[in-house]
ZAMARGU-4260 file (C-alpha; in steps of 0.2 Angstrom, whole numbers, plus 5000, padded with zeros to 4 digits):
<rodrens>
0) 5022/4703/4865 | 5003/4703/4872 | 5012/4707/4888 | 5022/4721/4881 | 5008/4729/4873
5) 4997/4729/4889 | 5011/4736/4899 | 5012/4751/4888 | 4994/4753/4888 | 4992/4754/4907
10) 5006/4766/4907 | 4998/4778/4894 | 4982/4774/4902 | 4991/4779/4920 | 5001/4796/4912
15) 4983/4802/4904 | 4974/4800/4921 | 4989/4810/4929 | 4989/4824/4916 | 4970/4824/4917
20) 4972/4826/4937 | 4985/4840/4934 | 4975/4849/4922 | 4961/4849/4937 | 4958/4866/4945
25) 4950/4866/4962 | 4940/4880/4970 | 4949/4891/4982 | 4943/4889/5000 | 4957/4893/5012
30) 4967/4909/5012 | 4982/4914/5021 | 4986/4932/5021 | 5002/4936/5024 | 5003/4954/5032
35) 4989/4964/5043 | 4992/4980/5037 | 4981/4991/5027 | 4981/4977/5010 | 4980/4964/5022
40) 4965/4968/5030 | 4958/4976/5013 | 4959/4958/5006 | 4952/4950/5021 | 4938/4962/5018
45) 4937/4958/5000 | 4935/4940/5002 | 4923/4938/5018 | 4914/4955/5021 | 4906/4960/5002
50) 4889/4958/5001 | 4891/4964/4981 | 4903/4951/4978 | 4895/4936/4987 | 4880/4941/4977
55) 4886/4944/4960 | 4894/4927/4959 | 4880/4918/4969 | 4891/4913/4983 | 4883/4903/4996
60) 4888/4901/5015 | 4896/4883/5011 | 4908/4890/4999 | 4913/4906/5007 | 4934/4909/5008
65) 4942/4903/5024 | 4954/4918/5028 | 4969/4916/5040 | 4980/4933/5044 | 4998/4933/5050
70) 5009/4948/5053 | 5026/4949/5060 | 5022/4964/5070 | 5019/4958/5089 | 5003/4968/5091
75) 4995/4983/5081 | 5000/4998/5087 | 4988/5014/5082 | 5000/5027/5087 | 5013/5022/5076
80) 5012/5028/5058 | 5010/5044/5048 | 4993/5050/5040 | 4987/5046/5023 | 4976/5054/5010
85) 4961/5042/5002 | 4953/5043/4988 | 4952/5030/4975 | 4954/5017/4989 | 4940/5025/4999
90) 4928/5023/4984 | 4934/5006/4982 | 4931/5002/5001 | 4911/5007/4997 | 4911/4994/4983
95) 4917/4981/4996 | 4904/4986/5008 | 4897/5004/5012 | 4898/5000/5030 | 4916/4998/5030
100) 4918/5014/5020 | 4908/5023/5032 | 4917/5019/5048 | 4933/5025/5037 | 4923/5040/5035
105) 4919/5043/5052 | 4938/5040/5058 | 4946/5051/5045 | 4943/5071/5041 | 4936/5076/5025
110) 4951/5083/5013 | 4944/5098/5004 | 4960/5106/4998 | 4978/5104/4991 | 4990/5118/4989
115) 5008/5119/4984 | 5018/5135/4992 | 5038/5140/4990 | 5051/5149/4996 | 5046/5168/4992
120) 5056/5177/4978 | 5056/5192/4984 | 5058/5199/5001 | 5039/5204/5002 | 5029/5189/5006
125) 5033/5174/5017 | 5030/5162/5003 | 5023/5163/4983 | 5010/5151/4981 | 5011/5139/4966
130) 4996/5128/4965 | 4979/5128/4976 | 4964/5118/4969 | 4948/5115/4980 | 4946/5098/4976
135) 4925/5094/4977 | 4926/5110/4963 | 4940/5100/4954 | 4932/5084/4953 | 4917/5090/4947
140) 4923/5102/4935 | 4935/5086/4927 | 4916/5076/4926 | 4913/5058/4919 | 4919/5043/4926
145) 4933/5054/4940 | 4917/5062/4947 | 4905/5047/4945 | 4918/5036/4956 | 4925/5051/4968
150) 4908/5059/4973 | 4894/5048/4985 | 4877/5047/4981 | 4875/5062/4995 | 4886/5073/4983
155) 4900/5072/4995 | 4916/5070/4988 | 4928/5053/4993 | 4942/5061/5000 | 4949/5059/5017
160) 4963/5062/5028 | 4966/5048/5042 | 4980/5043/5053 | 4987/5026/5046 | 4985/5018/5064
165) 4964/5024/5063 | 4964/5016/5048 | 4970/5000/5051 | 4960/4999/5066 | 4944/5004/5058
170) 4949/4990/5045 | 4951/4977/5060 | 4934/4983/5069 | 4923/4980/5054 | 4928/4964/5050
175) 4917/4949/5053 | 4920/4941/5070 | 4926/4925/5063 | 4938/4935/5050 | 4945/4945/5065
180) 4947/4930/5076 | 4961/4924/5063 | 4972/4937/5065 | 4990/4931/5071 | 5003/4944/5076
185) 5021/4940/5081 | 5022/4928/5065 | 5037/4931/5055 | 5036/4920/5038 | 5051/4908/5035
190) 5044/4898/5022 | 5032/4890/5011 | 5032/4872/5007 | 5020/4861/4999 | 5008/4850/5012
195) 5013/4832/5010 | 4995/4826/5014 | 4984/4819/4998 | 4974/4835/4999 | 4988/4844/4992
200) 4988/4863/4997 | 5004/4873/5004 | 5011/4876/5023 | 5018/4890/5030 | 5032/4890/5041
205) 5037/4904/5054 | 5052/4908/5065 | 5043/4903/5081 | 5043/4885/5075 | 5026/4884/5070
210) 5019/4878/5053 | 4999/4882/5048 | 4991/4876/5034 | 4987/4868/5021 | 4981/4884/5009
215) 4975/4884/4994 | 4980/4903/4991 | 4995/4913/5000 | 4992/4931/4999 | 5008/4942/5001
220) 5003/4957/5009 | 5020/4961/5019 | 5025/4975/5012 | 5043/4982/5004 | 5053/4967/5012
225) 5041/4954/5007 | 5046/4935/5010 | 5033/4932/4998 | 5040/4942/4984 | 5056/4934/4988
230) 5048/4916/4985 | 5041/4922/4969 | 5057/4926/4964 | 5069/4914/4970 | 5059/4898/4977
235) 5064/4902/4994 | 5062/4914/5010 | 5077/4921/5019 | 5075/4921/5039 | 5081/4938/5040
240) 5070/4952/5031 | 5086/4963/5028 | 5094/4950/5017 | 5081/4947/5005 | 5088/4941/4988
245) 5084/4946/4968 | 5072/4960/4966 | 5062/4957/4982 | 5078/4967/4990 | 5072/4986/4992
250) 5081/5001/4982 | 5085/5015/4995 | 5080/5032/4984 | 5091/5043/4993 | 5076/5053/4999
255) 5075/5054/5018 | 5058/5059/5027 | 5056/5065/5046 | 5040/5066/5052 | 5031/5075/5067
260) 5014/5068/5076 | 5005/5080/5088 | 4993/5070/5096 | 4974/5079/5097 | 4969/5085/5115
265) 4951/5084/5120 | 4953/5103/5124 | 4958/5108/5104 | 4945/5113/5093 | 4942/5101/5081
270) 4942/5104/5063 | 4927/5099/5052 | 4939/5099/5036 | 4957/5100/5031 | 4968/5106/5016
275) 4984/5099/5015 | 4999/5111/5010 | 5017/5109/5004 | 5031/5120/5006 | 5045/5118/4994
280) 5062/5125/4999 | 5081/5123/4992 | 5084/5104/4994 | 5069/5100/5005 | 5051/5103/5007
285) 5038/5100/5020 | 5021/5095/5021 | 5008/5101/5034 | 4991/5095/5038 | 4977/5088/5051
290) 4972/5069/5050 | 4957/5061/5059 | 4963/5050/5072 | 4946/5039/5074 | 4928/5042/5078
295) 4925/5053/5092 | 4945/5055/5094 | 4952/5072/5092 | 4961/5075/5079 | 4981/5074/5074
300) 4991/5086/5067 | 5008/5081/5056 | 5022/5089/5048 | 5033/5081/5037 | 5050/5086/5030
305) 5057/5077/5014 | 5075/5080/5011 | 5090/5072/5000 | 5101/5060/5008 | 5118/5070/5005
310) 5127/5053/5005 | 5117/5049/4988 | 5114/5055/4972 | 5098/5048/4967 | 5099/5029/4973
315) 5116/5028/4970 | 5129/5030/4984 | 5142/5043/4982 | 5153/5041/4999 | 5161/5025/5006
320) 5156/5030/5024 | 5138/5035/5026 | 5137/5051/5038 | 5117/5049/5040 | 5108/5035/5051
325) 5105/5019/5043 | 5088/5020/5031 | 5074/5012/5038 | 5058/5004/5027 | 5045/5014/5023
330) 5032/5001/5020 | 5025/5001/5038 | 5030/5016/5045 | 5034/5008/5063 | 5038/5016/5078
335) 5055/5007/5078 | 5063/5021/5071 | 5055/5034/5082 | 5070/5047/5089 | 5074/5057/5102
340) 5061/5072/5105 | 5072/5086/5112 | 5087/5083/5098 | 5076/5080/5084 | 5065/5096/5087
345) 5078/5107/5085 | 5086/5094/5071 | 5071/5096/5061 | 5067/5115/5062 | 5085/5119/5059
350) 5084/5109/5042 | 5069/5118/5037 | 5075/5134/5041 | 5090/5129/5030 | 5081/5125/5016
355) 5071/5143/5018 | 5054/5133/5022 | 5041/5145/5031 | 5039/5141/5047 | 5021/5145/5050
360) 5013/5129/5050 | 5026/5116/5052 | 5034/5124/5067 | 5021/5125/5079 | 5019/5106/5076
365) 5037/5101/5078 | 5038/5111/5094 | 5022/5103/5101 | 5025/5085/5095 | 5024/5069/5103
370) 5033/5058/5092 | 5046/5060/5079 | 5052/5047/5067 | 5065/5047/5054 | 5066/5035/5039
375) 5070/5033/5021 | 5061/5030/5006 | 5063/5014/4998 | 5055/5007/4981 | 5054/4990/4972
380) 5061/4989/4952 | 5044/4986/4945 | 5052/4978/4929 | 5052/4961/4938 | 5052/4946/4925
385) 5043/4936/4939 | 5027/4943/4940 | 5018/4943/4955 | 5012/4925/4957 | 5020/4908/4958
390) 5013/4891/4959 | 5021/4881/4975 | 5029/4865/4967 | 5021/4848/4973 | 5006/4858/4980
395) 4994/4852/4971 | 4988/4870/4962 | 4991/4881/4976 | 4999/4896/4973 | 5006/4914/4979
400) 5001/4930/4974 | 5007/4947/4981 | 4996/4963/4985 | 5000/4983/4989 | 5018/4985/4993
405) 5023/4968/4990 | 5020/4968/4972 | 5024/4986/4968 | 5031/4997/4981 | 5026/5016/4977
410) 5037/5031/4983 | 5024/5042/4995 | 5026/5056/4983 | 5007/5055/4976 | 4998/5049/4991
415) 4994/5031/4984 | 5002/5019/4991 | 4986/5014/5004 | 4974/5018/4988 | 4983/5007/4979
420) 4983/4993/4990 | 4963/4993/4992 | 4962/4993/4973 | 4972/4979/4974 | 4963/4969/4984
425) 4948/4971/4977 | 4952/4968/4959 | 4961/4951/4966 | 4944/4945/4974 | 4935/4950/4961
430) 4945/4937/4949 | 4944/4925/4963 | 4927/4925/4966 | 4925/4923/4946 | 4939/4907/4948
435) 4928/4900/4958 | 4911/4902/4949 | 4919/4897/4934 | 4923/4881/4942 | 4906/4879/4950
440) 4897/4882/4933 | 4908/4873/4922 | 4918/4862/4928 | 4937/4860/4935 | 4944/4857/4917
445) 4938/4873/4910 | 4944/4884/4924 | 4964/4891/4926 | 4968/4900/4943 | 4984/4905/4932
450) 4972/4914/4921 | 4963/4924/4934 | 4978/4928/4944 | 4987/4934/4928 | 4972/4945/4922
455) 4973/4952/4940 | 4992/4957/4939 | 4990/4966/4921 | 4975/4976/4925 | 4984/4985/4941
460) 5002/4982/4934 | 5000/4996/4924 | 4991/5010/4933 | 5004/5006/4949 | 5019/5007/4936
465) 5012/5024/4928 | 5009/5030/4947 | 5026/5024/4951 | 5035/5033/4939 | 5027/5048/4943
470) 5029/5048/4960 | 5049/5046/4960 | 5051/5059/4947 | 5040/5071/4959 | 5050/5065/4974
475) 5068/5070/4968 | 5059/5086/4958 | 5049/5092/4974 | 5067/5094/4985 | 5074/5105/4971
480) 5090/5096/4970 | 5105/5097/4981 | 5108/5113/4989 | 5093/5119/4979 | 5101/5117/4964
485) 5084/5116/4952 | 5074/5125/4964 | 5069/5139/4953 | 5064/5127/4938 | 5054/5117/4950
490) 5045/5131/4954 | 5043/5137/4937 | 5037/5119/4932 | 5023/5117/4945 | 5016/5134/4942
495) 5016/5131/4923 | 5008/5113/4925 | 4995/5122/4937 | 4989/5135/4924 | 4991/5123/4910
500) 4981/5111/4919 | 4994/5096/4920 | 4994/5095/4939 | 4975/5092/4940 | 4976/5079/4928
505) 4990/5068/4937 | 4981/5070/4954 | 4965/5066/4947 | 4972/5051/4937 | 4980/5043/4952
510) 4967/5048/4963 | 4954/5039/4952 | 4950/5020/4954 | 4956/5008/4941 | 4951/4990/4945
</rodrens>
């Protein structure tokens, strides 16, 4: 009898000790970032290169994050990709580290205006202007929190046009040496599993046969076809990125983009700032502008043509056989989809002419283009039930969490993909710093990594979902519909929204940081 009681007492004590151990949370030390794009590099800066966060959370040198970065690309090609507009993300880079913000500003070109033009309703003018705003004046007029965040201490607008490759290069160049040395290219993630060691953590498996780790946290910054998102939703990773399962599979919008890139020459007259212009047509629209290509480098000219895929109605296929090229993903804008110049110059100009888009700006850019890309616009269904994070089973508490397009792939029609990625990075890092700080001050039993990751998700889900809805709506609206079916309605809509101030509110709401 006594032996039986002793057995059950011992068993109860063992179970209690196991529950106590499992309830403890360890400080995040080793972090793996999957993806070395804008979101991944922003996470790296936020964790290892932010004096303000280190000071706020009393982070000593012994408690700093150790970051490793893995990217499936063979290398960073700065010639790949299109131009981006950086506003709220640029402001947040200043919160992370003013030196990083300064480097990006030096690589970009100050953007001073936006305007939307449409096919003329009469024969007298080449186009009608629907919307035109000076950005600095608009932000000053709005005032309040928007102006505080988007105007710096020198009263300069934090809004720049920069080539994606130049932005990534600036972010790499300003990383601490130790972090920069931990970037590994050619690493295609095929598995995430618990480490068998007593210390716990998780391991990453790659297609080249290597395994790295253990890590306390994996941050998925691997874009639209995210292996980390697939793991969160299914508990596994497909070796072939084109065969992602569940909501991790990207949804094709039925909208296609062609863009022409003309590299600057030393002999070109360099602009001090830029205004970006939209041109609406029947069934398509164009965007033309100049972008900074790096500190001290000639500016780059870009022309975009956005149109509807004739085989689709929205995201739904209407024909059994596609007559268009296989759509490519839009997360990295890689030059894997670069097309033949001679053929595409004529095709791009012909498509613009058919839509009635004026040749004033985009024509010369297309004629002198060094590269032309063709791709489709993809997005994720944001209404996932799985959330943005997941605990790795058997790892002792290691988690996988998503940032940027891996969490909320945004159509590019409000120019917010890169901006929201930077804000995600800063918000996640803030929560991780706070989590570690809580452990150090209050003890392991009081902290919950899951709670901090959910706090990050709740804060960032709402603004990104709002931008997603507005972006997908604008993407379809701005084309004017098949054959220009609702072009006149679009023109009246944009003109009216500009007059009553709705267009300004949408623009500034998206641009203002929300972290």
